[in-house]
PyMOL Python script that loads the backbone (N, CA, C, O; Angstrom):
from pymol import cmd

cmd.read_pdbstr("""\
ATOM      1  N   MET A   1     -90.669 -31.161 -93.004  1.00  0.00           N
ATOM      2  CA  MET A   1     -90.595 -29.722 -92.933  1.00  0.00           C
ATOM      3  C   MET A   1     -91.075 -29.127 -94.240  1.00  0.00           C
ATOM      4  O   MET A   1     -90.374 -29.213 -95.248  1.00  0.00           O
ATOM      5  N   ALA A   2     -92.232 -28.535 -94.247  1.00  0.00           N
ATOM      6  CA  ALA A   2     -92.774 -27.928 -95.459  1.00  0.00           C
ATOM      7  C   ALA A   2     -92.499 -26.431 -95.458  1.00  0.00           C
ATOM      8  O   ALA A   2     -92.684 -25.745 -94.453  1.00  0.00           O
ATOM      9  N   ALA A   3     -92.061 -25.954 -96.592  1.00  0.00           N
ATOM     10  CA  ALA A   3     -91.820 -24.523 -96.733  1.00  0.00           C
ATOM     11  C   ALA A   3     -93.123 -23.839 -97.116  1.00  0.00           C
ATOM     12  O   ALA A   3     -93.785 -24.247 -98.070  1.00  0.00           O
ATOM     13  N   THR A   4     -93.493 -22.802 -96.377  1.00  0.00           N
ATOM     14  CA  THR A   4     -94.689 -22.055 -96.710  1.00  0.00           C
ATOM     15  C   THR A   4     -94.280 -20.649 -97.118  1.00  0.00           C
ATOM     16  O   THR A   4     -93.395 -20.039 -96.518  1.00  0.00           O
ATOM     17  N   PHE A   5     -94.932 -20.162 -98.133  1.00  0.00           N
ATOM     18  CA  PHE A   5     -94.644 -18.834 -98.639  1.00  0.00           C
ATOM     19  C   PHE A   5     -95.905 -17.993 -98.518  1.00  0.00           C
ATOM     20  O   PHE A   5     -96.994 -18.441 -98.878  1.00  0.00           O
ATOM     21  N   ASP A   6     -95.758 -16.778 -98.012  1.00  0.00           N
ATOM     22  CA  ASP A   6     -96.892 -15.875 -98.019  1.00  0.00           C
ATOM     23  C   ASP A   6     -96.989 -15.265 -99.410  1.00  0.00           C
ATOM     24  O   ASP A   6     -95.980 -14.883-100.002  1.00  0.00           O
ATOM     25  N   LYS A   7     -98.206 -15.177 -99.925  1.00  0.00           N
ATOM     26  CA  LYS A   7     -98.408 -14.658-101.269  1.00  0.00           C
ATOM     27  C   LYS A   7     -98.195 -13.152-101.262  1.00  0.00           C
ATOM     28  O   LYS A   7     -98.788 -12.431-100.459  1.00  0.00           O
ATOM     29  N   ASN A   8     -97.344 -12.689-102.165  1.00  0.00           N
ATOM     30  CA  ASN A   8     -97.120 -11.255-102.292  1.00  0.00           C
ATOM     31  C   ASN A   8     -97.157 -10.799-103.751  1.00  0.00           C
ATOM     32  O   ASN A   8     -96.739  -9.685-104.068  1.00  0.00           O
ATOM     33  N   VAL A   9     -97.657 -11.662-104.636  1.00  0.00           N
ATOM     34  CA  VAL A   9     -97.767 -11.331-106.054  1.00  0.00           C
ATOM     35  C   VAL A   9     -99.233 -11.444-106.456  1.00  0.00           C
ATOM     36  O   VAL A   9     -99.842 -12.504-106.312  1.00  0.00           O
ATOM     37  N   GLY A  10     -99.796 -10.348-106.960  1.00  0.00           N
ATOM     38  CA  GLY A  10    -101.195 -10.309-107.353  1.00  0.00           C
ATOM     39  C   GLY A  10    -101.458 -11.019-108.668  1.00  0.00           C
ATOM     40  O   GLY A  10    -100.527 -11.458-109.342  1.00  0.00           O
ATOM     41  N   SER A  11    -102.734 -11.130-109.031  1.00  0.00           N
ATOM     42  CA  SER A  11    -103.120 -11.917-110.208  1.00  0.00           C
ATOM     43  C   SER A  11    -102.645 -11.290-111.512  1.00  0.00           C
ATOM     44  O   SER A  11    -102.196 -12.015-112.400  1.00  0.00           O
ATOM     45  N   ILE A  12    -102.725  -9.980-111.659  1.00  0.00           N
ATOM     46  CA  ILE A  12    -102.236  -9.336-112.878  1.00  0.00           C
ATOM     47  C   ILE A  12    -100.728  -9.474-112.969  1.00  0.00           C
ATOM     48  O   ILE A  12    -100.195  -9.760-114.041  1.00  0.00           O
ATOM     49  N   ASP A  13    -100.044  -9.277-111.871  1.00  0.00           N
ATOM     50  CA  ASP A  13     -98.594  -9.434-111.809  1.00  0.00           C
ATOM     51  C   ASP A  13     -98.192 -10.870-112.153  1.00  0.00           C
ATOM     52  O   ASP A  13     -97.208 -11.092-112.859  1.00  0.00           O
ATOM     53  N   ARG A  14     -98.952 -11.834-111.655  1.00  0.00           N
ATOM     54  CA  ARG A  14     -98.663 -13.247-111.939  1.00  0.00           C
ATOM     55  C   ARG A  14     -98.812 -13.545-113.422  1.00  0.00           C
ATOM     56  O   ARG A  14     -97.979 -14.240-114.003  1.00  0.00           O
ATOM     57  N   ALA A  15     -99.863 -13.026-114.036  1.00  0.00           N
ATOM     58  CA  ALA A  15    -100.084 -13.263-115.471  1.00  0.00           C
ATOM     59  C   ALA A  15     -98.963 -12.649-116.302  1.00  0.00           C
ATOM     60  O   ALA A  15     -98.464 -13.276-117.237  1.00  0.00           O
ATOM     61  N   LEU A  16     -98.569 -11.433-115.964  1.00  0.00           N
ATOM     62  CA  LEU A  16     -97.481 -10.780-116.698  1.00  0.00           C
ATOM     63  C   LEU A  16     -96.164 -11.528-116.530  1.00  0.00           C
ATOM     64  O   LEU A  16     -95.406 -11.686-117.486  1.00  0.00           O
ATOM     65  N   ARG A  17     -95.897 -11.986-115.310  1.00  0.00           N
ATOM     66  CA  ARG A  17     -94.672 -12.750-115.065  1.00  0.00           C
ATOM     67  C   ARG A  17     -94.666 -14.052-115.856  1.00  0.00           C
ATOM     68  O   ARG A  17     -93.640 -14.437-116.418  1.00  0.00           O
ATOM     69  N   ALA A  18     -95.807 -14.728-115.899  1.00  0.00           N
ATOM     70  CA  ALA A  18     -95.889 -16.003-116.616  1.00  0.00           C
ATOM     71  C   ALA A  18     -95.655 -15.798-118.112  1.00  0.00           C
ATOM     72  O   ALA A  18     -94.885 -16.536-118.726  1.00  0.00           O
ATOM     73  N   VAL A  19     -96.307 -14.813-118.693  1.00  0.00           N
ATOM     74  CA  VAL A  19     -96.158 -14.557-120.129  1.00  0.00           C
ATOM     75  C   VAL A  19     -94.731 -14.134-120.451  1.00  0.00           C
ATOM     76  O   VAL A  19     -94.125 -14.663-121.382  1.00  0.00           O
ATOM     77  N   LEU A  20     -94.194 -13.193-119.699  1.00  0.00           N
ATOM     78  CA  LEU A  20     -92.828 -12.726-119.945  1.00  0.00           C
ATOM     79  C   LEU A  20     -91.821 -13.847-119.733  1.00  0.00           C
ATOM     80  O   LEU A  20     -90.876 -13.983-120.510  1.00  0.00           O
ATOM     81  N   GLY A  21     -92.009 -14.644-118.701  1.00  0.00           N
ATOM     82  CA  GLY A  21     -91.099 -15.748-118.426  1.00  0.00           C
ATOM     83  C   GLY A  21     -91.088 -16.790-119.531  1.00  0.00           C
ATOM     84  O   GLY A  21     -90.029 -17.276-119.928  1.00  0.00           O
ATOM     85  N   VAL A  22     -92.277 -17.133-120.027  1.00  0.00           N
ATOM     86  CA  VAL A  22     -92.368 -18.111-121.114  1.00  0.00           C
ATOM     87  C   VAL A  22     -91.715 -17.545-122.373  1.00  0.00           C
ATOM     88  O   VAL A  22     -91.004 -18.260-123.079  1.00  0.00           O
ATOM     89  N   LEU A  23     -91.953 -16.271-122.655  1.00  0.00           N
ATOM     90  CA  LEU A  23     -91.325 -15.647-123.826  1.00  0.00           C
ATOM     91  C   LEU A  23     -89.798 -15.634-123.707  1.00  0.00           C
ATOM     92  O   LEU A  23     -89.089 -15.879-124.683  1.00  0.00           O
ATOM     93  N   MET A  24     -89.309 -15.349-122.514  1.00  0.00           N
ATOM     94  CA  MET A  24     -87.853 -15.324-122.305  1.00  0.00           C
ATOM     95  C   MET A  24     -87.250 -16.714-122.483  1.00  0.00           C
ATOM     96  O   MET A  24     -86.190 -16.861-123.093  1.00  0.00           O
ATOM     97  N   MET A  25     -87.922 -17.729-121.952  1.00  0.00           N
ATOM     98  CA  MET A  25     -87.410 -19.088-122.111  1.00  0.00           C
ATOM     99  C   MET A  25     -87.496 -19.533-123.567  1.00  0.00           C
ATOM    100  O   MET A  25     -86.590 -20.203-124.061  1.00  0.00           O
ATOM    101  N   ALA A  26     -88.569 -19.170-124.256  1.00  0.00           N
ATOM    102  CA  ALA A  26     -88.707 -19.532-125.671  1.00  0.00           C
ATOM    103  C   ALA A  26     -87.632 -18.855-126.509  1.00  0.00           C
ATOM    104  O   ALA A  26     -87.118 -19.447-127.458  1.00  0.00           O
ATOM    105  N   TYR A  27     -87.294 -17.628-126.165  1.00  0.00           N
ATOM    106  CA  TYR A  27     -86.257 -16.897-126.890  1.00  0.00           C
ATOM    107  C   TYR A  27     -84.927 -17.651-126.876  1.00  0.00           C
ATOM    108  O   TYR A  27     -84.201 -17.658-127.870  1.00  0.00           O
ATOM    109  N   THR A  28     -84.617 -18.275-125.762  1.00  0.00           N
ATOM    110  CA  THR A  28     -83.343 -18.990-125.663  1.00  0.00           C
ATOM    111  C   THR A  28     -83.294 -20.208-126.572  1.00  0.00           C
ATOM    112  O   THR A  28     -82.213 -20.647-126.966  1.00  0.00           O
ATOM    113  N   PHE A  29     -84.468 -20.763-126.913  1.00  0.00           N
ATOM    114  CA  PHE A  29     -84.493 -21.941-127.777  1.00  0.00           C
ATOM    115  C   PHE A  29     -84.541 -21.592-129.253  1.00  0.00           C
ATOM    116  O   PHE A  29     -84.137 -22.403-130.085  1.00  0.00           O
ATOM    117  N   VAL A  30     -85.020 -20.416-129.596  1.00  0.00           N
ATOM    118  CA  VAL A  30     -85.162 -20.066-131.012  1.00  0.00           C
ATOM    119  C   VAL A  30     -83.985 -19.274-131.555  1.00  0.00           C
ATOM    120  O   VAL A  30     -83.869 -19.107-132.769  1.00  0.00           O
ATOM    121  N   THR A  31     -83.116 -18.785-130.694  1.00  0.00           N
ATOM    122  CA  THR A  31     -81.966 -18.023-131.176  1.00  0.00           C
ATOM    123  C   THR A  31     -80.837 -18.956-131.568  1.00  0.00           C
ATOM    124  O   THR A  31     -80.643 -20.011-130.964  1.00  0.00           O
ATOM    125  N   SER A  32     -80.108 -18.556-132.575  1.00  0.00           N
ATOM    126  CA  SER A  32     -78.954 -19.319-133.038  1.00  0.00           C
ATOM    127  C   SER A  32     -77.710 -18.454-132.836  1.00  0.00           C
ATOM    128  O   SER A  32     -77.608 -17.362-133.394  1.00  0.00           O
ATOM    129  N   ASN A  33     -76.774 -18.949-132.041  1.00  0.00           N
ATOM    130  CA  ASN A  33     -75.599 -18.150-131.692  1.00  0.00           C
ATOM    131  C   ASN A  33     -74.332 -18.602-132.394  1.00  0.00           C
ATOM    132  O   ASN A  33     -73.296 -17.949-132.269  1.00  0.00           O
ATOM    133  N   ASN A  34     -74.390 -19.694-133.122  1.00  0.00           N
ATOM    134  CA  ASN A  34     -73.237 -20.203-133.868  1.00  0.00           C
ATOM    135  C   ASN A  34     -72.004 -20.408-132.990  1.00  0.00           C
ATOM    136  O   ASN A  34     -70.882 -20.164-133.434  1.00  0.00           O
ATOM    137  N   GLY A  35     -72.199 -20.843-131.775  1.00  0.00           N
ATOM    138  CA  GLY A  35     -71.083 -21.166-130.896  1.00  0.00           C
ATOM    139  C   GLY A  35     -70.416 -19.981-130.229  1.00  0.00           C
ATOM    140  O   GLY A  35     -69.360 -20.145-129.618  1.00  0.00           O
ATOM    141  N   GLU A  36     -70.992 -18.799-130.322  1.00  0.00           N
ATOM    142  CA  GLU A  36     -70.428 -17.631-129.640  1.00  0.00           C
ATOM    143  C   GLU A  36     -70.680 -17.779-128.143  1.00  0.00           C
ATOM    144  O   GLU A  36     -71.830 -17.777-127.705  1.00  0.00           O
ATOM    145  N   TRP A  37     -69.619 -17.906-127.361  1.00  0.00           N
ATOM    146  CA  TRP A  37     -69.779 -18.205-125.941  1.00  0.00           C
ATOM    147  C   TRP A  37     -70.465 -17.079-125.184  1.00  0.00           C
ATOM    148  O   TRP A  37     -71.208 -17.344-124.239  1.00  0.00           O
ATOM    149  N   LEU A  38     -70.239 -15.840-125.572  1.00  0.00           N
ATOM    150  CA  LEU A  38     -70.857 -14.723-124.860  1.00  0.00           C
ATOM    151  C   LEU A  38     -72.369 -14.723-125.060  1.00  0.00           C
ATOM    152  O   LEU A  38     -73.126 -14.474-124.122  1.00  0.00           O
ATOM    153  N   TYR A  39     -72.802 -15.005-126.284  1.00  0.00           N
ATOM    154  CA  TYR A  39     -74.236 -15.071-126.548  1.00  0.00           C
ATOM    155  C   TYR A  39     -74.861 -16.315-125.929  1.00  0.00           C
ATOM    156  O   TYR A  39     -76.023 -16.287-125.521  1.00  0.00           O
ATOM    157  N   ASP A  40     -74.113 -17.389-125.858  1.00  0.00           N
ATOM    158  CA  ASP A  40     -74.603 -18.582-125.161  1.00  0.00           C
ATOM    159  C   ASP A  40     -74.815 -18.281-123.679  1.00  0.00           C
ATOM    160  O   ASP A  40     -75.806 -18.707-123.085  1.00  0.00           O
ATOM    161  N   LEU A  41     -73.882 -17.547-123.093  1.00  0.00           N
ATOM    162  CA  LEU A  41     -74.005 -17.160-121.689  1.00  0.00           C
ATOM    163  C   LEU A  41     -75.205 -16.238-121.492  1.00  0.00           C
ATOM    164  O   LEU A  41     -75.948 -16.374-120.520  1.00  0.00           O
ATOM    165  N   LEU A  42     -75.387 -15.303-122.417  1.00  0.00           N
ATOM    166  CA  LEU A  42     -76.531 -14.408-122.335  1.00  0.00           C
ATOM    167  C   LEU A  42     -77.839 -15.183-122.449  1.00  0.00           C
ATOM    168  O   LEU A  42     -78.797 -14.894-121.733  1.00  0.00           O
ATOM    169  N   ASP A  43     -77.882 -16.166-123.345  1.00  0.00           N
ATOM    170  CA  ASP A  43     -79.073 -17.016-123.461  1.00  0.00           C
ATOM    171  C   ASP A  43     -79.344 -17.780-122.175  1.00  0.00           C
ATOM    172  O   ASP A  43     -80.496 -17.928-121.769  1.00  0.00           O
ATOM    173  N   LEU A  44     -78.294 -18.264-121.538  1.00  0.00           N
ATOM    174  CA  LEU A  44     -78.455 -18.978-120.271  1.00  0.00           C
ATOM    175  C   LEU A  44     -79.036 -18.067-119.197  1.00  0.00           C
ATOM    176  O   LEU A  44     -79.944 -18.464-118.467  1.00  0.00           O
ATOM    177  N   VAL A  45     -78.521 -16.860-119.102  1.00  0.00           N
ATOM    178  CA  VAL A  45     -79.015 -15.908-118.101  1.00  0.00           C
ATOM    179  C   VAL A  45     -80.467 -15.550-118.373  1.00  0.00           C
ATOM    180  O   VAL A  45     -81.277 -15.505-117.446  1.00  0.00           O
ATOM    181  N   VAL A  46     -80.810 -15.294-119.640  1.00  0.00           N
ATOM    182  CA  VAL A  46     -82.192 -14.970-119.994  1.00  0.00           C
ATOM    183  C   VAL A  46     -83.113 -16.153-119.690  1.00  0.00           C
ATOM    184  O   VAL A  46     -84.227 -15.955-119.206  1.00  0.00           O
ATOM    185  N   GLY A  47     -82.666 -17.373-119.964  1.00  0.00           N
ATOM    186  CA  GLY A  47     -83.469 -18.556-119.675  1.00  0.00           C
ATOM    187  C   GLY A  47     -83.703 -18.754-118.194  1.00  0.00           C
ATOM    188  O   GLY A  47     -84.813 -19.093-117.784  1.00  0.00           O
ATOM    189  N   VAL A  48     -82.682 -18.548-117.386  1.00  0.00           N
ATOM    190  CA  VAL A  48     -82.821 -18.701-115.932  1.00  0.00           C
ATOM    191  C   VAL A  48     -83.740 -17.619-115.373  1.00  0.00           C
ATOM    192  O   VAL A  48     -84.572 -17.899-114.510  1.00  0.00           O
ATOM    193  N   LEU A  49     -83.599 -16.396-115.853  1.00  0.00           N
ATOM    194  CA  LEU A  49     -84.495 -15.331-115.394  1.00  0.00           C
ATOM    195  C   LEU A  49     -85.944 -15.619-115.808  1.00  0.00           C
ATOM    196  O   LEU A  49     -86.876 -15.382-115.039  1.00  0.00           O
ATOM    197  N   GLY A  50     -86.118 -16.130-117.021  1.00  0.00           N
ATOM    198  CA  GLY A  50     -87.463 -16.504-117.462  1.00  0.00           C
ATOM    199  C   GLY A  50     -88.053 -17.598-116.597  1.00  0.00           C
ATOM    200  O   GLY A  50     -89.227 -17.543-116.231  1.00  0.00           O
ATOM    201  N   PHE A  51     -87.240 -18.596-116.268  1.00  0.00           N
ATOM    202  CA  PHE A  51     -87.710 -19.676-115.400  1.00  0.00           C
ATOM    203  C   PHE A  51     -88.080 -19.148-114.015  1.00  0.00           C
ATOM    204  O   PHE A  51     -89.082 -19.572-113.441  1.00  0.00           O
ATOM    205  N   SER A  52     -87.285 -18.230-113.477  1.00  0.00           N
ATOM    206  CA  SER A  52     -87.600 -17.690-112.153  1.00  0.00           C
ATOM    207  C   SER A  52     -88.887 -16.870-112.183  1.00  0.00           C
ATOM    208  O   SER A  52     -89.627 -16.849-111.200  1.00  0.00           O
ATOM    209  N   LEU A  53     -89.161 -16.191-113.306  1.00  0.00           N
ATOM    210  CA  LEU A  53     -90.424 -15.458-113.422  1.00  0.00           C
ATOM    211  C   LEU A  53     -91.610 -16.414-113.447  1.00  0.00           C
ATOM    212  O   LEU A  53     -92.622 -16.174-112.788  1.00  0.00           O
ATOM    213  N   VAL A  54     -91.484 -17.494-114.205  1.00  0.00           N
ATOM    214  CA  VAL A  54     -92.575 -18.479-114.260  1.00  0.00           C
ATOM    215  C   VAL A  54     -92.769 -19.125-112.893  1.00  0.00           C
ATOM    216  O   VAL A  54     -93.903 -19.326-112.459  1.00  0.00           O
ATOM    217  N   LEU A  55     -91.683 -19.451-112.220  1.00  0.00           N
ATOM    218  CA  LEU A  55     -91.784 -20.060-110.895  1.00  0.00           C
ATOM    219  C   LEU A  55     -92.445 -19.119-109.893  1.00  0.00           C
ATOM    220  O   LEU A  55     -93.277 -19.550-109.095  1.00  0.00           O
ATOM    221  N   SER A  56     -92.084 -17.840-109.928  1.00  0.00           N
ATOM    222  CA  SER A  56     -92.711 -16.889-109.003  1.00  0.00           C
ATOM    223  C   SER A  56     -94.180 -16.671-109.352  1.00  0.00           C
ATOM    224  O   SER A  56     -94.983 -16.372-108.468  1.00  0.00           O
ATOM    225  N   ALA A  57     -94.542 -16.815-110.623  1.00  0.00           N
ATOM    226  CA  ALA A  57     -95.954 -16.720-111.003  1.00  0.00           C
ATOM    227  C   ALA A  57     -96.737 -17.919-110.477  1.00  0.00           C
ATOM    228  O   ALA A  57     -97.875 -17.775-110.031  1.00  0.00           O
ATOM    229  N   ILE A  58     -96.137 -19.079-110.530  1.00  0.00           N
ATOM    230  CA  ILE A  58     -96.808 -20.291-110.033  1.00  0.00           C
ATOM    231  C   ILE A  58     -96.962 -20.243-108.518  1.00  0.00           C
ATOM    232  O   ILE A  58     -98.028 -20.563-107.990  1.00  0.00           O
ATOM    233  N   LEU A  59     -95.905 -19.847-107.819  1.00  0.00           N
ATOM    234  CA  LEU A  59     -95.932 -19.827-106.356  1.00  0.00           C
ATOM    235  C   LEU A  59     -96.612 -18.584-105.773  1.00  0.00           C
ATOM    236  O   LEU A  59     -96.952 -18.562-104.591  1.00  0.00           O
ATOM    237  N   ALA A  60     -96.812 -17.544-106.602  1.00  0.00           N
ATOM    238  CA  ALA A  60     -97.379 -16.261-106.162  1.00  0.00           C
ATOM    239  C   ALA A  60     -96.516 -15.632-105.075  1.00  0.00           C
ATOM    240  O   ALA A  60     -97.019 -14.949-104.183  1.00  0.00           O
ATOM    241  N   HIS A  61     -95.230 -15.869-105.160  1.00  0.00           N
ATOM    242  CA  HIS A  61     -94.301 -15.325-104.174  1.00  0.00           C
ATOM    243  C   HIS A  61     -93.039 -14.842-104.885  1.00  0.00           C
ATOM    244  O   HIS A  61     -92.485 -15.547-105.729  1.00  0.00           O
ATOM    245  N   CYS A  62     -92.593 -13.648-104.542  1.00  0.00           N
ATOM    246  CA  CYS A  62     -91.388 -13.085-105.134  1.00  0.00           C
ATOM    247  C   CYS A  62     -90.421 -12.703-104.017  1.00  0.00           C
ATOM    248  O   CYS A  62     -90.761 -11.939-103.114  1.00  0.00           O
ATOM    249  N   TRP A  63     -89.217 -13.247-104.098  1.00  0.00           N
ATOM    250  CA  TRP A  63     -88.215 -12.958-103.063  1.00  0.00           C
ATOM    251  C   TRP A  63     -87.784 -11.499-103.087  1.00  0.00           C
ATOM    252  O   TRP A  63     -87.519 -10.918-102.035  1.00  0.00           O
ATOM    253  N   VAL A  64     -87.711 -10.904-104.256  1.00  0.00           N
ATOM    254  CA  VAL A  64     -87.328  -9.489-104.360  1.00  0.00           C
ATOM    255  C   VAL A  64     -88.394  -8.616-103.716  1.00  0.00           C
ATOM    256  O   VAL A  64     -88.071  -7.672-102.994  1.00  0.00           O
ATOM    257  N   TYR A  65     -89.663  -8.924-103.971  1.00  0.00           N
ATOM    258  CA  TYR A  65     -90.744  -8.189-103.316  1.00  0.00           C
ATOM    259  C   TYR A  65     -90.647  -8.340-101.801  1.00  0.00           C
ATOM    260  O   TYR A  65     -90.864  -7.381-101.060  1.00  0.00           O
ATOM    261  N   LYS A  66     -90.322  -9.542-101.349  1.00  0.00           N
ATOM    262  CA  LYS A  66     -90.196  -9.800 -99.907  1.00  0.00           C
ATOM    263  C   LYS A  66     -89.093  -8.925 -99.297  1.00  0.00           C
ATOM    264  O   LYS A  66     -89.271  -8.340 -98.229  1.00  0.00           O
ATOM    265  N   LEU A  67     -87.961  -8.847 -99.988  1.00  0.00           N
ATOM    266  CA  LEU A  67     -86.850  -8.037 -99.479  1.00  0.00           C
ATOM    267  C   LEU A  67     -87.178  -6.546 -99.466  1.00  0.00           C
ATOM    268  O   LEU A  67     -86.749  -5.820 -98.569  1.00  0.00           O
ATOM    269  N   LEU A  68     -87.940  -6.090-100.466  1.00  0.00           N
ATOM    270  CA  LEU A  68     -88.284  -4.673-100.567  1.00  0.00           C
ATOM    271  C   LEU A  68     -89.556  -4.315 -99.813  1.00  0.00           C
ATOM    272  O   LEU A  68     -89.904  -3.138 -99.718  1.00  0.00           O
ATOM    273  N   GLY A  69     -90.253  -5.306 -99.278  1.00  0.00           N
ATOM    274  CA  GLY A  69     -91.492  -5.056 -98.542  1.00  0.00           C
ATOM    275  C   GLY A  69     -92.672  -4.726 -99.444  1.00  0.00           C
ATOM    276  O   GLY A  69     -93.622  -4.080 -99.002  1.00  0.00           O
ATOM    277  N   LEU A  70     -92.629  -5.155-100.689  1.00  0.00           N
ATOM    278  CA  LEU A  70     -93.709  -4.892-101.637  1.00  0.00           C
ATOM    279  C   LEU A  70     -94.723  -6.025-101.608  1.00  0.00           C
ATOM    280  O   LEU A  70     -94.399  -7.165-101.276  1.00  0.00           O
ATOM    281  N   ASN A  71     -95.968  -5.683-101.966  1.00  0.00           N
ATOM    282  CA  ASN A  71     -97.027  -6.669-102.026  1.00  0.00           C
ATOM    283  C   ASN A  71     -98.059  -6.201-103.041  1.00  0.00           C
ATOM    284  O   ASN A  71     -98.672  -5.149-102.860  1.00  0.00           O
ATOM    285  N   THR A  72     -98.259  -6.970-104.110  1.00  0.00           N
ATOM    286  CA  THR A  72     -99.260  -6.635-105.113  1.00  0.00           C
ATOM    287  C   THR A  72    -100.487  -7.525-105.010  1.00  0.00           C
ATOM    288  O   THR A  72    -101.376  -7.461-105.859  1.00  0.00           O
ATOM    289  N   CYS A  73    -100.540  -8.350-103.984  1.00  0.00           N
ATOM    290  CA  CYS A  73    -101.682  -9.232-103.777  1.00  0.00           C
ATOM    291  C   CYS A  73    -102.795  -8.437-103.081  1.00  0.00           C
ATOM    292  O   CYS A  73    -102.608  -7.944-101.968  1.00  0.00           O
ATOM    293  N   ALA A  74    -103.955  -8.315-103.745  1.00  0.00           N
ATOM    294  CA  ALA A  74    -105.043  -7.479-103.248  1.00  0.00           C
ATOM    295  C   ALA A  74    -105.624  -7.977-101.919  1.00  0.00           C
ATOM    296  O   ALA A  74    -106.098  -7.171-101.119  1.00  0.00           O
ATOM    297  N   ALA A  75    -105.595  -9.280-101.675  1.00  0.00           N
ATOM    298  CA  ALA A  75    -106.187  -9.829-100.447  1.00  0.00           C
ATOM    299  C   ALA A  75    -105.432  -9.397 -99.200  1.00  0.00           C
ATOM    300  O   ALA A  75    -106.031  -9.283 -98.131  1.00  0.00           O
ATOM    301  N   ASP A  76    -104.139  -9.157 -99.311  1.00  0.00           N
ATOM    302  CA  ASP A  76    -103.332  -8.785 -98.147  1.00  0.00           C
ATOM    303  C   ASP A  76    -103.208  -7.279 -97.952  1.00  0.00           C
ATOM    304  O   ASP A  76    -102.592  -6.845 -96.978  1.00  0.00           O
ATOM    305  N   GLN A  77    -103.769  -6.473 -98.837  1.00  0.00           N
ATOM    306  CA  GLN A  77    -103.588  -5.036 -98.752  1.00  0.00           C
ATOM    307  C   GLN A  77    -104.730  -4.339 -98.017  1.00  0.00           C
ATOM    308  O   GLN A  77    -104.820  -3.113 -98.080  1.00  0.00           O
ATOM    309  N   SER A  78    -105.588  -5.053 -97.339  1.00  0.00           N
ATOM    310  CA  SER A  78    -106.719  -4.425 -96.647  1.00  0.00           C
ATOM    311  C   SER A  78    -106.320  -3.753 -95.371  1.00  0.00           C
ATOM    312  O   SER A  78    -107.166  -3.183 -94.683  1.00  0.00           O
TER     313      SER A  78
END
""", "prot")
cmd.dss("prot")
cmd.show_as("cartoon", "prot")
cmd.util.cbc("prot")
cmd.orient("prot")
């Protein structure tokens, strides 16, 4: 059973998601929180959101766009 996703993320959107996602994930590795649990939790959330942005850029599919009926992919907007 293969999962197929219809593309709903355009090329400019994909590039922005990839760059922002990588920056968000990098931020979690370069910050020093000195054991503050709240900041550690915030770093975890930022890292997961960054990973989801990179994943949606790779797959060209966004679940939030799907739920809202949005599509930035130029090929499907004809």
